[in-house]
KOLGU-62331 format. One line per field, with one value per residue (C-alpha): residue in three letters; x, y, z; residue number from 1. Coordinates in Angstrom, 2 decimals, padded with zeros to 5 digits. Layout:
REM residues N
code [ALA	...]
u [X	...]
v [Y	...]
w [Z	...]
pos [NUM	...]
This chain:
REM residues 457
code [MET	LYS	PRO	GLU	PRO	ASN	ARG	SER	MET	GLU	TYR	HIS	VAL	LEU	PRO	PRO	LYS	GLY	LEU	LEU	ASN	ASP	PRO	ASN	GLY	LEU	ILE	TYR	TYR	LYS	GLY	LEU	TYR	HIS	VAL	PHE	PHE	GLN	TRP	ASN	PRO	HIS	GLY	THR	ASP	HIS	SER	PHE	LYS	TYR	TRP	GLY	HIS	ALA	THR	SER	SER	ASP	LEU	VAL	THR	TYR	GLU	TYR	HIS	GLU	ALA	ALA	LEU	GLN	PRO	VAL	ASP	TRP	PHE	ASP	LYS	ASN	GLY	CYS	TYR	SER	GLY	SER	ALA	ILE	GLU	HIS	ASP	GLY	LYS	LEU	TYR	LEU	PHE	TYR	THR	GLY	ASN	VAL	LYS	SER	GLU	GLU	GLY	GLU	ARG	THR	SER	TYR	GLN	CYS	LEU	ALA	VAL	SER	GLU	ASP	GLY	MET	SER	PHE	LYS	LYS	LEU	GLY	PRO	VAL	THR	ARG	HIS	PRO	GLU	GLY	TYR	THR	GLN	HIS	MET	ARG	ASP	PRO	LYS	VAL	MET	ARG	GLY	GLU	ASP	GLY	VAL	PHE	TYR	MET	ILE	LEU	GLY	ALA	GLN	ARG	ASP	ASP	LEU	THR	GLY	ASP	THR	VAL	ALA	TYR	ARG	SER	GLU	ASP	LEU	LEU	SER	TRP	GLU	PHE	MET	GLY	SER	ILE	MET	SER	VAL	ARG	GLU	LYS	LEU	GLY	TYR	MET	TRP	GLU	CYS	PRO	ASP	ILE	LEU	LYS	LEU	LYS	GLY	LYS	ASP	VAL	PHE	VAL	PHE	SER	PRO	GLN	GLY	LEU	GLU	PRO	GLU	GLY	TYR	ARG	PHE	ASN	ASN	ILE	PHE	GLN	THR	GLY	TYR	TYR	MET	GLY	CYS	PHE	GLN	GLY	GLY	ARG	PHE	HIS	TRP	ASP	GLY	GLN	PRO	PHE	GLU	GLU	LEU	ASP	ARG	GLY	PHE	GLU	PHE	TYR	ALA	PRO	GLN	THR	PHE	VAL	ASP	GLU	LYS	GLY	ARG	THR	ILE	LEU	PHE	GLY	TRP	MET	GLY	THR	MET	PRO	SER	GLU	MET	GLU	ASN	ALA	MET	PRO	THR	VAL	LYS	GLU	GLY	TRP	VAL	HIS	HIS	LEU	SER	LEU	PRO	ARG	GLU	VAL	SER	THR	ALA	GLY	GLY	LYS	LEU	VAL	GLN	VAL	PRO	VAL	GLU	GLU	LEU	ARG	SER	LEU	ARG	HIS	GLU	LYS	LYS	GLU	TYR	SER	GLY	ARG	ASN	ILE	GLY	PHE	GLU	ILE	PRO	HIS	ARG	ALA	TYR	GLU	LEU	GLY	ILE	ARG	LEU	GLU	GLY	ASN	VAL	GLU	THR	PHE	ASP	LEU	LEU	TYR	ARG	ASN	GLU	ILE	LYS	ILE	ARG	PHE	GLU	ALA	VAL	GLY	ARG	ARG	PHE	ILE	VAL	GLU	ARG	THR	ASN	TRP	ALA	THR	SER	LEU	ARG	GLU	THR	ARG	SER	VAL	THR	LEU	ASP	GLY	ASN	LEU	LYS	SER	ILE	GLU	ILE	TYR	THR	GLU	GLU	THR	SER	MET	GLU	ILE	PHE	ILE	ASN	SER	GLY	GLU	GLU	VAL	PHE	SER	LEU	ARG	TYR	PHE	ALA	LYS	GLU	ASP	ASP	ARG	LYS	VAL	SER	MET	GLU	ILE	GLU	GLY	ALA	GLY	SER	GLY	ILE	GLU	ALA	VAL	SER	TYR	ARG	LEU	GLU	SER	GLY	ARG	GLU]
u [018.86	015.54	016.02	014.14	013.41	014.78	013.30	010.31	007.86	004.65	002.65	003.65	005.31	008.90	012.22	014.54	017.40	018.30	015.19	011.56	008.88	006.27	003.55	004.33	002.70	-000.39	-002.40	-004.05	-002.44	-002.18	-003.64	-001.58	-001.37	001.76	002.94	005.87	007.98	010.43	013.50	017.27	019.05	022.14	021.66	019.27	018.83	017.04	020.38	018.82	015.59	014.71	011.60	010.98	008.80	006.55	004.08	001.04	-002.11	-003.55	-002.22	-001.19	002.27	004.65	007.26	009.71	011.35	014.51	013.89	011.83	013.23	016.43	017.99	020.22	019.10	019.91	016.28	015.94	019.64	018.87	016.05	012.73	010.65	007.31	004.51	001.84	000.78	-002.09	-003.16	-004.29	-004.14	-002.87	000.18	001.62	002.29	004.97	004.41	006.85	009.07	012.19	014.95	017.85	020.28	023.07	026.64	024.87	022.33	019.48	016.77	014.84	012.16	011.04	007.50	008.27	007.20	007.98	006.12	005.76	004.16	004.62	004.65	008.18	010.44	010.29	011.13	011.68	010.11	011.46	009.74	006.45	005.41	006.32	006.98	004.62	005.04	003.75	005.73	009.06	010.71	008.85	006.56	006.28	004.35	001.77	-001.13	-003.08	-006.46	-009.23	-011.91	-015.35	-014.94	-012.69	-009.65	-006.96	-005.89	-002.47	-002.82	000.73	001.87	003.17	004.68	003.45	006.32	004.63	005.76	001.92	001.16	-001.20	-001.89	-001.90	-003.49	-002.96	-004.80	-003.79	-005.88	-003.04	-000.58	002.34	001.01	-000.13	-001.86	-001.66	-004.41	-003.48	-004.96	-007.17	-008.65	-011.78	-011.37	-008.00	-007.23	-003.81	-002.06	001.72	004.41	004.02	001.45	002.76	001.29	-002.26	-004.41	-008.83	-010.50	-013.95	-016.26	-019.97	-021.59	-018.52	-015.33	-012.30	-009.13	-006.20	-002.65	000.01	000.53	004.01	004.63	001.57	001.71	000.39	-003.29	-004.29	-004.80	-004.22	-001.39	001.43	003.99	006.41	004.64	000.39	-001.59	-005.16	-008.48	-011.30	-014.45	-016.51	-016.60	-013.49	-014.81	-013.25	-009.63	-011.03	-012.27	-014.97	-014.32	-017.50	-015.98	-015.29	-011.93	-008.94	-009.46	-006.62	-006.51	-004.32	-004.00	-001.28	002.82	004.29	001.52	002.25	002.22	-001.15	-001.94	-005.33	-005.87	-009.13	-008.76	-010.56	-013.30	-014.24	-012.82	-010.76	-007.41	-005.00	-001.48	000.48	003.85	004.19	007.71	007.72	009.58	012.42	015.84	017.07	013.82	015.43	019.01	018.13	015.17	016.39	016.41	019.22	021.51	019.75	020.59	016.66	014.15	010.07	007.73	004.19	000.77	-001.43	-004.22	-006.99	-010.74	-011.62	-015.05	-017.38	-019.67	-021.06	-019.01	-015.67	-013.27	-013.39	-010.56	-010.55	-008.27	-008.79	-010.38	-007.91	-005.87	-008.28	-006.49	-003.36	-005.60	-004.57	-005.30	-008.11	-008.75	-012.01	-011.79	-014.77	-014.66	-013.98	-010.09	-008.58	-005.26	-002.99	000.04	000.70	002.14	003.09	004.25	002.04	-000.63	-004.75	-006.99	-010.65	-012.41	-015.62	-016.61	-020.66	-022.58	-022.00	-018.40	-016.93	-013.17	-011.43	-007.31	-005.35	-001.51	000.35	004.01	004.29	004.99	001.75	-000.83	-004.50	-007.08	-010.44	-012.55	-016.23	-016.01	-014.83	-014.85	-011.12	-009.26	-005.63	-002.43	000.46	004.67	008.17	009.99	013.20	015.46	014.57	013.38	010.32	006.48	004.36	001.11	-001.40	-005.14	-008.61	-012.07	-014.51	-018.02	-019.64	-019.33	-016.01	-018.03	-015.07	-011.23	-009.38	-005.75	-003.07	000.79	003.78	006.99	007.40	004.55	000.71	-001.83	-005.53	-008.77	-011.51	-015.22	-015.48	-012.60	-014.00	-010.62	-007.14	-004.19	-000.50	002.51	006.00	007.02	009.96	009.05	011.47	011.70	010.51	007.41	004.33	002.31	-001.73	-003.76	-007.59	-009.87	-013.56	-015.16	-018.87	-022.29	-022.88	-019.70	-017.78	-014.94	-015.60	-012.00	-011.00	-007.68	-005.22	-001.35	-001.42	001.07	000.61	002.29	005.12	008.51]
v [-019.90	-017.97	-015.97	-016.77	-014.83	-016.22	-014.29	-015.33	-012.95	-015.63	-013.47	-010.27	-009.53	-008.66	-008.56	-011.44	-009.34	-005.39	-002.66	-003.18	-000.19	000.39	-002.18	-002.88	-004.95	-006.81	-008.93	-012.34	-014.30	-017.66	-019.24	-017.04	-013.93	-012.27	-009.32	-007.18	-004.60	-002.22	-003.50	-003.05	-006.41	-004.77	-002.91	-001.50	002.56	003.45	003.40	000.53	-000.35	-003.93	-005.15	-007.90	-010.79	-013.20	-015.52	-016.91	-019.21	-017.86	-014.64	-016.41	-018.07	-016.84	-018.17	-015.71	-015.81	-013.51	-010.22	-009.50	-005.96	-004.99	-001.46	-002.44	-000.71	003.01	003.85	002.24	002.44	004.32	002.67	000.21	002.46	001.45	000.60	-001.91	-005.08	-005.93	-009.19	-009.02	-011.41	-013.73	-011.96	-010.00	-006.79	-004.76	-001.23	000.61	003.75	003.72	005.79	007.77	010.49	012.39	013.04	016.44	014.78	015.73	013.06	012.09	009.82	006.84	005.39	001.63	-002.01	-004.84	-008.09	-011.97	-015.17	-017.09	-014.33	-015.52	-014.03	-010.72	-008.75	-005.33	-003.12	000.44	002.99	003.78	007.57	011.07	013.08	015.69	019.96	021.80	018.85	018.60	015.18	014.02	012.27	008.27	005.24	003.75	002.32	000.72	-000.15	-000.67	001.82	000.64	001.55	-000.69	001.57	001.57	004.12	004.42	007.43	008.89	010.61	014.14	017.65	020.43	023.55	024.90	022.74	021.23	017.53	016.46	012.95	012.77	009.90	008.88	006.11	003.52	001.09	-001.48	-001.10	000.43	003.23	005.47	009.55	011.80	013.12	015.99	015.87	013.64	016.41	018.05	020.52	019.97	021.15	021.75	019.08	019.67	019.40	015.91	012.98	009.35	005.70	006.77	003.83	004.25	002.16	001.18	-000.19	-000.58	002.97	004.74	005.41	006.20	007.90	006.72	008.80	010.16	013.62	014.52	018.49	018.60	020.13	018.81	019.76	018.70	015.04	014.87	014.49	013.59	011.43	012.67	011.82	011.25	008.57	008.98	009.40	011.60	010.00	010.90	008.87	008.02	008.21	008.69	009.47	011.96	011.77	013.46	015.08	014.65	017.99	015.88	016.50	014.55	012.05	010.04	006.13	005.02	006.80	005.23	006.05	004.32	003.50	004.62	003.91	001.56	-000.53	-002.37	-005.09	-007.26	-010.77	-014.00	-013.62	-009.68	-008.78	-005.20	-005.99	-003.62	-004.14	-000.91	000.14	-000.06	001.65	005.85	007.39	010.40	008.82	009.15	007.11	004.62	004.12	003.82	000.46	-002.44	-005.09	-002.67	-004.95	-008.16	-006.70	-005.61	-003.09	-002.66	-004.93	-004.71	-004.52	-007.31	-007.79	-006.20	-006.34	-002.86	-001.46	002.11	002.49	005.83	007.67	006.51	003.41	000.38	-001.98	-005.24	-008.37	-010.77	-013.90	-015.96	-015.30	-016.85	-020.16	-018.75	-018.98	-021.76	-021.76	-019.68	-018.01	-015.91	-013.65	-011.41	-008.76	-004.72	-005.05	-008.54	-009.18	-011.84	-012.96	-013.94	-017.07	-016.01	-012.54	-013.63	-013.00	-011.77	-010.27	-009.09	-007.05	-006.46	-003.48	-003.70	-000.69	002.72	003.48	006.59	004.99	002.18	001.14	-001.28	-001.89	-004.01	-005.46	-002.22	-000.78	000.03	001.91	002.35	004.70	005.75	008.45	008.95	012.50	013.75	010.18	010.21	007.02	007.27	004.42	005.99	003.79	004.81	006.20	004.29	006.91	008.98	007.29	009.59	008.53	009.56	009.10	009.24	010.15	010.35	011.34	008.33	009.35	006.72	005.43	002.51	-000.97	-003.41	-003.38	-005.98	-005.86	-008.04	-008.02	-009.81	-009.54	-005.95	-004.60	-004.22	-003.35	-002.13	-002.57	-000.19	-000.82	-003.48	-001.71	002.08	002.96	001.67	002.38	000.89	000.98	-000.84	-001.10	-002.63	-003.78	-006.22	-010.02	-011.48	-008.69	-010.73	-008.53	-007.30	-006.11	-003.90	-001.47	-000.24	002.30	003.34	002.38	-000.96	-001.69	-004.40	-006.33	-009.65	-010.51	-013.84	-014.07	-016.26	-017.42	-017.35	-019.64	-020.76	-024.12	-023.23	-025.39]
w [-008.09	-006.86	-004.05	-001.02	002.64	005.66	008.03	010.76	008.88	008.11	005.63	004.36	000.80	001.91	-000.14	-000.28	000.80	000.69	000.12	-001.42	-001.77	-004.17	-005.33	-009.12	-012.02	-009.62	-011.99	-011.62	-014.87	-015.72	-012.08	-010.36	-008.48	-009.62	-007.42	-008.76	-006.55	-006.43	-005.00	-004.57	-004.04	-003.75	-000.25	001.49	000.10	-003.00	-005.50	-007.47	-008.54	-009.73	-010.39	-007.46	-008.48	-006.66	-007.34	-005.01	-005.94	-002.38	-001.35	001.65	001.04	-001.81	-003.94	-004.93	-008.54	-010.15	-010.92	-013.51	-014.69	-014.41	-015.02	-017.81	-021.10	-022.35	-021.33	-017.79	-017.30	-013.29	-012.57	-013.29	-011.57	-010.63	-013.11	-013.86	-015.71	-018.03	-019.86	-023.84	-026.44	-023.32	-023.45	-020.03	-020.50	-018.06	-018.25	-016.26	-016.03	-016.60	-015.15	-016.76	-015.15	-016.58	-015.56	-014.36	-012.24	-014.70	-015.18	-017.89	-017.75	-019.86	-020.25	-020.97	-022.24	-021.52	-022.85	-021.36	-022.61	-019.16	-016.85	-015.75	-019.14	-020.14	-023.64	-023.13	-026.19	-024.83	-024.15	-026.01	-025.36	-026.20	-023.78	-023.38	-023.21	-020.03	-017.87	-016.01	-016.06	-013.26	-014.89	-013.64	-012.25	-015.50	-014.25	-017.78	-017.74	-020.16	-020.64	-021.05	-024.44	-025.56	-025.34	-023.43	-020.80	-019.30	-016.59	-014.75	-012.00	-012.93	-012.31	-014.38	-015.23	-012.33	-009.91	-009.02	-008.79	-011.43	-013.36	-016.94	-019.70	-023.02	-024.84	-027.33	-029.41	-029.07	-026.11	-028.43	-029.81	-027.22	-028.03	-024.92	-023.88	-020.89	-017.42	-016.14	-013.83	-014.93	-011.85	-010.34	-007.06	-005.34	-003.92	-003.35	-005.77	-007.48	-007.64	-007.55	-008.16	-009.48	-009.87	-010.84	-008.75	-010.74	-007.82	-007.87	-008.03	-007.71	-008.96	-006.97	-007.99	-005.60	-005.67	-003.63	-003.66	-002.37	-000.11	001.80	005.64	008.13	008.64	012.77	012.67	009.15	006.75	009.00	007.29	004.80	002.38	001.50	-000.02	-000.61	-002.86	-004.65	-005.46	-009.06	-012.37	-014.65	-018.15	-021.78	-020.02	-017.56	-014.18	-013.17	-009.30	-006.98	-004.94	-001.77	-000.51	-000.62	002.55	003.54	002.74	005.74	008.97	010.46	009.78	006.99	004.48	000.83	-003.00	-003.36	-005.90	-006.66	-009.71	-009.73	-009.79	-011.01	-008.17	-009.44	-006.28	-006.08	-004.07	-002.94	-001.50	-000.17	000.55	004.20	003.99	003.42	006.04	006.42	005.40	009.32	010.40	007.17	008.07	011.77	010.72	013.23	009.67	008.45	010.82	008.98	005.29	004.61	004.63	004.11	003.25	001.36	003.29	003.52	000.60	001.20	-000.36	-000.94	-002.25	-000.59	001.68	002.89	000.30	002.08	000.70	002.71	003.12	005.65	004.82	002.00	003.27	002.47	005.28	007.49	006.82	008.92	011.93	014.55	018.17	019.15	022.11	023.82	025.85	027.56	030.67	031.02	031.67	030.50	030.11	028.53	026.33	023.18	022.34	019.02	017.07	013.78	015.46	014.96	017.49	017.02	019.66	019.98	022.23	023.98	025.19	026.15	025.44	026.91	026.91	025.14	026.15	024.29	025.41	023.35	024.05	026.03	022.56	020.86	023.14	021.31	022.43	021.52	023.39	022.97	023.73	020.10	018.81	018.36	018.00	018.95	017.75	019.43	019.35	020.09	017.03	016.39	015.27	017.88	021.09	021.43	021.37	018.59	017.43	014.26	014.65	013.40	013.99	013.28	011.73	014.24	017.56	017.96	017.21	016.40	015.81	013.70	014.12	012.20	013.86	012.58	014.06	013.07	011.89	012.93	010.62	012.56	010.89	012.81	012.23	009.83	007.47	007.87	009.32	009.10	010.17	009.14	011.12	012.03	015.45	017.17	021.22	023.14	022.09	025.77	025.55	024.67	027.23	025.78	028.17	027.05	029.28	028.63	030.30	029.95	031.50	030.02	028.25	027.57	025.95	023.65	021.84	020.31	019.48	016.86	016.50	012.68	011.03	006.92	007.57	005.17	005.76]
pos [1	2	3	4	5	6	7	8	9	10	11	12	13	14	15	16	17	18	19	20	21	22	23	24	25	26	27	28	29	30	31	32	33	34	35	36	37	38	39	40	41	42	43	44	45	46	47	48	49	50	51	52	53	54	55	56	57	58	59	60	61	62	63	64	65	66	67	68	69	70	71	72	73	74	75	76	77	78	79	80	81	82	83	84	85	86	87	88	89	90	91	92	93	94	95	96	97	98	99	100	101	102	103	104	105	106	107	108	109	110	111	112	113	114	115	116	117	118	119	120	121	122	123	124	125	126	127	128	129	130	131	132	133	134	135	136	137	138	139	140	141	142	143	144	145	146	147	148	149	150	151	152	153	154	155	156	157	158	159	160	161	162	163	164	165	166	167	168	169	170	171	172	173	174	175	176	177	178	179	180	181	182	183	184	185	186	187	188	189	190	191	192	193	194	195	196	197	198	199	200	201	202	203	204	205	206	207	208	209	210	211	212	213	214	215	216	217	218	219	220	221	222	223	224	225	226	227	228	229	230	231	232	233	234	235	236	237	238	239	240	241	242	243	244	245	246	247	248	249	250	251	252	253	254	255	256	257	258	259	260	261	262	263	264	265	266	267	268	269	270	271	272	273	274	275	276	277	278	279	280	281	282	283	284	285	286	287	288	289	290	291	292	293	294	295	296	297	298	299	300	301	302	303	304	305	306	307	308	309	310	311	312	313	314	315	316	317	318	319	320	321	322	323	324	325	326	327	328	329	330	331	332	333	334	335	336	337	338	339	340	341	342	343	344	345	346	347	348	349	350	351	352	353	354	355	356	357	358	359	360	361	362	363	364	365	366	367	368	369	370	371	372	373	374	375	376	377	378	379	380	381	382	383	384	385	386	387	388	389	390	391	392	393	394	395	396	397	398	399	400	401	402	403	404	405	406	407	408	409	410	411	412	413	414	415	416	417	418	419	420	421	422	423	424	425	426	427	428	429	430	431	432	433	434	435	436	437	438	439	440	441	442	443	444	445	446	447	448	449	450	451	452	453	454	455	456	457]
C-alpha cells in the first residue's frame, strides 16, 4: 500500500507519517520529478533513516510511494543517509551514505550505490569507495555530477582528523569505480567541525558551492541557528573548487532551513529544495505536530540564479497554478482576514519607506527599518513561549515581499529573492488577521493576495 499524507498541507513535500529531514536524490527522470527524502516511518525521532519517495508531474501535487531504500543490509543497517541521483544510460543511479554503528557506538560510513531502470524499484550494489586517510568516519551525503570533461565527480561532506570541516572529491569514468582526489578547496577557510550536504551549482557565469557547516558561533545577525547553510562563489573544475574569496554567505536567513539540494530539470532550470526542520532537540520534541505523528517538511521548490554576486531564490512558476480568489489592497494602513491558511501575499512598497510593519495572525511580525536597512522577522518559540528574531541587512531599500504560508510554515522572499526567510510557526486556529503599516513621505503599500489550493481531492 502506498503511504499518503492525511493533513491539511497543500503544496509542501512532507512525511506520510513520522519524521522527514534532508531532501535526497532530486532529479527529473522519465517524465517525473523525483523527490527522495530522509524518512523515519516508525516515529518522530532520528533513530531510523529510510529514503522516502515522492513524485510529481508539476512540482505542485505529489504522489507518495513506498520507501526507495531501507536500512537492512550490512553496509547501511543503521541508516540509509543522504545522497543524490544521476541518470546514466537510461538508468537512475542513487548514491547515499550507509551508516553502521558497532555495539560500542563506533561509526563506520560507506558511500553506496543503488540502481533502477524504472525509477521505482532499486537494486543495491553496496559500497563503491574506500575511506581516505586523514578523515574521521564523519563522511557522508554524496553529490554526484558529470563534469565538463565528461568525468563523473562525487563530492562528500567530511571531517578531518583535526576535527575541522571539509569537502572531498572522488572521480569516476563509469559510476562504479572511484578514485580519491582529496579536498575540493584550493584554499580552505576554517568553518566549524563538520561540513554536510555539499552541492555544486553550475549557473550562468558563476559556480556556487553550497554546504551546511556545523559548529559556527553566532556573529551578530549571522549564524543564529543550531546549524547553518550557506555558499561560496567561484569555479568548480577538475574536482577542485576555486573560491572567489567572498565570505561564506547564509542561504536562508530564517529559523529552520538546512541541507538543501539542487537539480537541473528538463527546462534547464536549477531547482532547490531544502529541509525546514533543523532545530534543537527540545524544540523538535515540543513540536505540536508530534501529537499528530509527524514532524518537518521540505521547503517550496525554488528556482535559483545569481545576481549582483549573490544567490537569488524565487518560488517556481508552477506554484502560480495554486492561486484562487485574488484580492487587492492599497494604502498606508491595511487590515484584513485571510480566508484560508494556505495563502500567498505579494507586497510592493512605494515612495520613501522609513519603516514597514506586518503582523500575521498575531504571531509573525515582520519589520523593516530604512535606517540600517534592517529586515526583521519575529515569532514565538513553541518550546519556551519566548519571542525570538532573525535579521538581515539588505543591500538596498525594501521594495517587495512575497510570502507563502501553510498551516504551520512561512517562506518570505524579499526584493525578488535577494534574501529569503523560512520558518515554522503555530498560531491560534481562529486568528486569521493580517495588518500592514508604512511610514515615510509619499510612501504606500500595494498588496495582492490569493488563497492557495491544489485542487487535489
